Structure formats: C-alpha cells, structure tokens
C-alpha positions as CSV (number, residue, x, y, z in Angstrom):
1,M,149.1,67.3,-16.6
2,R,148.6,70.1,-14.1
3,R,145.0,69.0,-13.4
4,A,146.0,65.4,-13.0
5,A,148.8,66.4,-10.6
6,L,146.3,68.4,-8.6
7,T,143.9,65.5,-8.4
8,V,146.7,63.2,-7.2
9,V,147.6,65.7,-4.5
10,L,144.0,66.0,-3.3
11,F,143.5,62.2,-3.3
12,S,146.8,61.7,-1.4
13,L,145.7,64.2,1.3
14,L,142.4,62.5,1.9
15,I,144.0,59.1,2.0
16,A,146.6,60.3,4.5
17,A,143.9,61.9,6.7
18,C,141.6,58.9,6.8
19,G,144.5,56.4,7.0
20,S,146.3,58.2,9.8
21,G,143.1,58.5,11.9
22,A,142.3,54.9,11.4
23,S,145.7,53.5,12.0
24,A,146.9,55.8,14.8
25,P,147.7,53.6,17.8
26,L,145.4,54.2,20.7
27,A,146.8,55.4,24.0
28,P,146.5,53.1,27.0
29,V,143.7,54.1,29.5
30,G,144.7,57.3,31.1
31,E,147.7,58.1,28.9
32,D,147.9,61.7,27.7
33,V,148.3,61.8,23.9
34,R,150.3,65.0,24.3
35,D,152.9,63.1,26.3
36,R,153.3,60.6,23.6
37,E,153.9,63.3,21.0
38,N,156.3,65.2,23.2
39,P,159.8,64.5,21.9
40,R,161.2,64.9,25.4
41,A,159.0,62.0,26.6
42,G,161.4,59.4,25.1
43,S,163.8,58.5,22.4
44,G,162.9,57.2,18.9
45,T,163.2,53.6,20.2
46,G,160.1,54.1,22.3
47,Q,161.9,54.0,25.7
48,A,160.8,56.6,28.2
49,A,163.3,59.2,29.1
50,A,164.9,58.9,32.5
51,P,163.6,61.5,35.0
52,S,166.0,64.3,35.9
53,A,167.6,64.4,39.2
54,G,165.4,65.7,41.9
55,A,162.2,65.3,39.8
56,E,159.2,63.8,41.5
57,E,158.0,60.4,40.7
58,P,154.8,60.3,38.6
59,D,151.7,59.5,40.5
60,E,150.6,56.0,39.9
61,L,146.9,57.1,40.0
62,G,147.4,59.8,37.4
63,A,146.5,57.4,34.5
64,A,143.3,56.4,36.2
65,D,142.3,60.0,36.8
66,D,142.6,60.7,33.1
67,A,140.4,57.8,32.1
68,K,137.1,58.7,30.3
69,I,134.4,56.6,32.0
70,I,130.7,56.7,31.3
71,R,128.8,55.9,34.4
72,T,125.1,54.9,34.4
73,G,122.8,53.4,37.0
74,T,119.3,52.7,38.2
75,M,117.8,52.6,41.7
76,D,114.4,51.3,42.8
77,L,113.4,52.9,46.1
78,E,110.6,52.4,48.6
79,V,110.0,55.7,50.5
80,T,107.7,56.6,53.3
81,D,106.6,59.9,51.8
82,L,106.8,60.3,48.1
83,P,106.7,64.1,47.7
84,A,109.1,64.6,50.6
85,A,111.5,62.0,49.2
86,I,111.5,63.6,45.7
87,S,112.2,67.0,47.2
88,A,115.0,65.7,49.4
89,A,116.6,64.0,46.4
90,R,116.3,67.1,44.3
91,R,118.0,69.2,46.9
92,A,120.8,66.7,47.3
93,I,121.6,66.4,43.6
94,L,121.4,70.1,43.0
95,G,123.8,70.6,46.0
96,M,126.3,68.4,44.2
97,G,126.2,70.4,41.0
98,G,123.9,68.0,39.2
99,Y,120.6,68.6,37.6
100,I,117.4,66.8,36.6
101,G,117.4,65.4,33.1
102,A,113.9,64.0,33.0
103,S,111.0,63.1,35.3
104,R,107.7,61.3,35.2
105,T,105.0,60.8,37.8
106,S,101.9,58.6,37.5
107,N,99.6,56.3,39.4
108,V,100.0,52.6,38.9
109,D,97.0,50.6,40.2
110,D,96.0,53.8,42.1
111,Q,99.5,53.9,43.7
112,P,101.7,57.0,43.4
113,Y,104.9,56.4,41.3
114,A,107.7,58.6,40.2
115,E,110.7,58.1,37.9
116,I,113.4,60.8,37.7
117,T,116.7,60.8,35.8
118,Y,119.5,62.8,37.4
119,R,122.7,64.0,35.7
120,I,125.5,64.0,38.3
121,P,129.1,65.1,38.2
122,V,131.1,62.0,37.8
123,D,133.3,62.8,40.8
124,R,130.2,62.9,43.0
125,W,128.8,59.6,41.8
126,E,129.3,57.6,45.0
127,E,128.1,60.5,47.1
128,A,124.9,60.7,45.1
129,L,124.2,57.0,45.5
130,E,124.6,57.3,49.3
131,A,122.3,60.3,49.4
132,L,119.5,58.4,47.6
133,R,120.0,55.4,49.8
134,G,119.1,57.5,52.9
135,L,117.2,60.7,51.9
136,N,117.3,61.8,55.5
137,G,115.5,58.7,56.7
138,L,112.8,58.8,54.0
139,T,114.1,55.7,52.1
140,A,112.4,52.7,53.6
141,K,114.1,50.1,51.4
142,V,116.4,49.9,48.4
143,V,114.6,47.4,46.3
144,A,117.2,47.2,43.5
145,E,120.4,49.0,42.5
146,Q,122.4,48.6,39.3
147,T,125.4,50.6,38.1
148,Q,127.6,50.3,35.0
149,A,130.9,51.9,34.0
150,V,132.2,51.9,30.4
151,D,135.7,53.0,29.5
152,V,135.7,55.2,26.3
153,T,139.2,56.6,26.7
154,G,140.3,54.8,23.5
155,Q,137.3,56.3,21.5
156,V,138.1,59.8,22.7
157,V,141.8,59.5,21.8
158,D,140.9,58.1,18.4
159,L,138.5,60.9,17.7
160,D,141.1,63.5,18.7
161,A,143.6,62.0,16.3
162,R,141.2,61.8,13.4
163,I,140.1,65.4,14.0
164,R,143.8,66.6,14.1
165,N,144.5,64.8,10.8
166,L,141.4,66.2,9.1
167,R,142.3,69.7,10.2
168,A,145.8,69.3,8.8
169,S,144.2,68.2,5.5
170,E,141.8,71.2,5.6
171,T,144.8,73.6,6.1
172,A,146.7,72.0,3.2
173,L,143.6,72.2,0.9
174,Q,143.2,75.8,1.8
175,G,146.8,76.5,0.8
176,I,146.3,74.7,-2.5
177,A,143.1,76.7,-3.1
178,E,145.0,80.0,-2.6
179,Q,147.5,79.0,-5.4
180,A,144.9,77.7,-7.8
181,T,144.1,79.9,-10.8
182,R,141.6,77.9,-12.9
183,I,138.0,78.0,-11.8
184,P,137.4,74.2,-12.2
185,D,140.4,73.6,-9.9
186,I,139.1,76.1,-7.3
187,L,135.6,74.5,-7.3
188,E,137.0,71.0,-6.9
189,I,139.2,72.1,-4.0
190,Q,136.3,73.9,-2.3
191,A,134.2,70.8,-2.6
192,Q,137.0,68.8,-0.9
193,I,137.3,71.4,1.8
194,S,133.5,71.2,2.4
195,T,133.7,67.5,2.7
196,V,136.6,67.6,5.1
197,R,134.9,70.3,7.2
198,G,131.7,68.2,7.4
199,Q,133.7,65.2,8.7
200,I,135.4,67.4,11.3
201,E,132.1,68.7,12.6
202,Q,130.7,65.2,12.8
203,L,133.6,63.9,14.7
204,E,133.6,66.9,17.0
205,A,129.9,66.3,17.8
206,Q,130.7,62.7,18.7
207,R,133.6,63.8,20.9
208,N,131.5,66.5,22.6
209,E,128.8,63.9,23.3
210,L,131.3,61.6,24.9
211,G,132.7,64.5,26.9
212,D,129.3,65.3,28.3
213,R,128.5,61.7,29.1
214,T,131.9,61.3,30.9
215,T,131.6,64.5,32.8
216,Y,128.0,63.9,34.0
217,A,126.9,60.4,35.1
218,T,123.3,59.4,34.5
219,L,121.2,57.9,37.4
220,T,117.6,56.9,37.1
221,A,115.7,56.6,40.3
222,R,112.2,55.1,40.7
223,Y,110.2,56.0,43.8
224,Q,107.2,54.1,45.2
225,L,105.5,53.7,48.5
226,P,105.8,50.4,50.5
227,V,102.9,48.1,50.3
228,V,101.8,48.9,53.9
229,A,102.1,52.6,53.3
230,A,100.1,52.3,50.0
231,I,97.3,50.6,51.9
232,E,97.4,53.3,54.5
233,V,97.2,55.9,51.7
234,Q,94.1,54.2,50.4
235,A,92.7,53.9,53.9
236,K,93.1,57.6,54.4
237,G,90.4,58.2,51.7
238,W,87.8,55.9,53.5
239,D,86.1,57.3,56.6
240,P,83.2,55.1,57.9
241,G,81.9,57.9,60.1
242,A,81.8,60.3,57.1
243,I,80.0,57.7,55.0
244,F,77.5,57.1,57.8
245,D,76.9,60.9,58.1
246,E,76.4,61.2,54.4
247,A,73.9,58.2,54.3
248,S,72.1,59.7,57.3
249,A,71.9,63.1,55.6
250,S,70.5,61.4,52.5
251,L,67.9,59.6,54.5
252,V,66.9,62.7,56.4
253,G,66.6,64.6,53.1
254,L,64.4,61.8,51.6
255,L,62.1,61.8,54.7
256,Q,61.9,65.6,54.6
257,G,60.9,65.5,51.0
258,L,58.2,62.9,51.7
259,T,57.0,64.9,54.7
260,G,56.9,68.0,52.7
261,A,54.9,66.3,49.9
262,G,52.4,65.0,52.6
263,I,52.0,68.5,54.0
264,W,51.4,70.0,50.6
265,L,48.8,67.2,49.9
266,T,47.0,67.7,53.2
267,V,47.1,71.5,53.3
268,V,46.7,72.4,49.6
269,W,45.7,69.7,47.3
270,L,43.2,67.8,49.6
271,P,40.9,70.8,50.2
272,I,41.0,71.6,46.5
273,L,40.0,68.0,45.6
274,V,37.2,68.1,48.2
275,L,35.9,71.4,46.8
276,V,36.1,70.1,43.2
277,S,34.2,67.0,44.3
278,L,31.4,69.0,46.0
279,V,31.0,71.2,42.9
280,V,30.7,68.2,40.6
281,A,28.2,66.5,42.9
282,A,26.1,69.7,43.2
283,T,26.0,70.1,39.5
284,V,24.9,66.5,38.9
285,W,22.1,66.9,41.5
286,L,20.9,70.1,40.0
287,L,20.8,68.6,36.5
288,R,18.8,65.6,37.7
289,R,16.4,67.9,39.6
290,L,15.6,69.8,36.5
291,G,15.3,66.7,34.4
292,V,17.9,67.9,32.0
293,L,20.0,64.9,32.6
294,E,17.1,62.4,32.2
295,R,16.0,64.0,28.9
296,A,19.5,63.9,27.6
297,L,19.8,60.2,28.5
298,R,16.2,59.2,27.3
299,P,16.3,57.2,24.0
300,T,14.8,58.8,20.9
301,T,11.5,56.9,19.6
302,P,10.7,56.9,15.9
303,A,7.8,59.1,14.8
304,A,4.4,57.4,14.3
305,T,3.4,56.7,10.7
306,G,0.0,57.7,9.4
307,K,-2.8,55.0,8.6
C-alpha cells in the first residue's frame, strides 16, 4: 500500500507540473507575470485594484516596452568602395554595442562581393539601419531592404510558468526522497527527479535562446559595387601602354636573340665550317694524288684460270 501511495503521489506531481504549465493563461503582450501573481494587484474577481491617492498613473507605453520582439532584417547595398564601406559599417555597429556574427567575401563573375551578419542591440535597431543606409557617403544605393518583427512574449511567459511548476515538482520530489527509506522507492524518486531536471534544463535553454534573440537583433547586409564601378575596377587592371611596352620588350628580346645567333654563326661557327671544309677537300685531293682512292674504288677482277 505504501509503494502504491508513493507512486500515486509522484504521478500526481508530474501531472500537476505538466498540466499547470500547459494550461497556464498567457499574459497579454507586455504584461508582467509578477504583477498578475501579486495579490495587491486586484481582488479575486480579477478586477484591478484602484490606485491609491497621489499614485502616478501607469505609463501607457510600459506594456510595449516589456514586449519580447525578435527583429531580423536584410539589406542589399551598392557601395562605391567595398573595403572602406565594410570598415565603416563595422565601426558603426561596434560603436552601438553590437558585434559581427558571421561574414563571407567572394568574387562573383570577377566582381567583389561581401555578406556580413550583424548582431545589434534591439534598442539600436533603427540607428543601425540608418548607419548602413549612409556609411559616411559610401552607400551609393540601397537595392533592397527587408525587416521583420516577431512577438514571442507569450512563448517567454509560457516557458517561465512551466519552469516554475517543474521546479516546484522537483522540490516536492526531493522532500519525498528525504523521507523515503526503501532503496527501490529512493531509486524511483531519483529517476523522477532526473527527468524533471532534464525538462527544466531544456526549457531554460529555450528561454535563454529567446532572450538572446530578443536582446540582439540580426541584420544581414550584402555589399557589392555598382555596375559602373565594377567596370572601372576591371578597367584598372588593363593598361594599353603597359601592354604595348610588354609587347615591344618581347619583340626586342626576340630580335636580340636572332641577332646574337647570327653573330655567333658569323664569328664562331662559319670559320669552323670553312676550316672543316678545307681539311676535307685537302684530304680528298691528297688521296687521289696518291691513287689510294682510285685503287679503293677499282672493281676486283676474277683470277685467270689455267689452260
């Protein structure tokens, strides 16, 4: 009976934790959950308590300030000087307290191109957009601009409620574990505590991710040169005068090589060829004079046979 009762208690705690987190009413955008739980905020009928005499009226924009907004955007920019524009944008974003999340540079059709992702404090979002639209005069044209805002206030409130309920269940399980005496009961309770702790850590990771995305907006900027500027960049690498000088140098080098070869042939090889020809001619004349050449060329006659 005791083990059955323990199992029922554990099951009831888990059902209460999951059910309370799922069924907890979400606060309107910007409403502080702590105000809803504060008993001084209103009576049990749900009506708000009347402000005391002399109390200041609540700020109508307070709710909007507490909203959790994820801001993202993209900008396609044509700039007159790509390296200078990237440096100017970097200085501007860092000056606002932001940082560079990712960057990529490449050449598309031999044209320089850069894509940089900035993380910007959400309260400096409009200032960052204005900075990139100008870049101290380096922005020639804003080709495209797109921004998006997603309200995740309800998700954050829901995660907070579920985490609180799971922590309450964890505390209750720890109290039961301190009173348990049987090893099987202790092991079962520890397994339930581990499960609840894993759920808490998972929900906290989701809440932290939402917190980071709502604290720092994400802006991806793509930089490229205008078409005319790109043609000028290509033209900078082509110099007709330099090409003519290079071709002239090649021609001069070729003529110098041919001239050098002619000089070597006239001064060195021609006398050697003449000398060799004279030696060969003198040798042939001498052999003919001595008849050696004629005897060597005379055909051999068969020996006469006896009668």
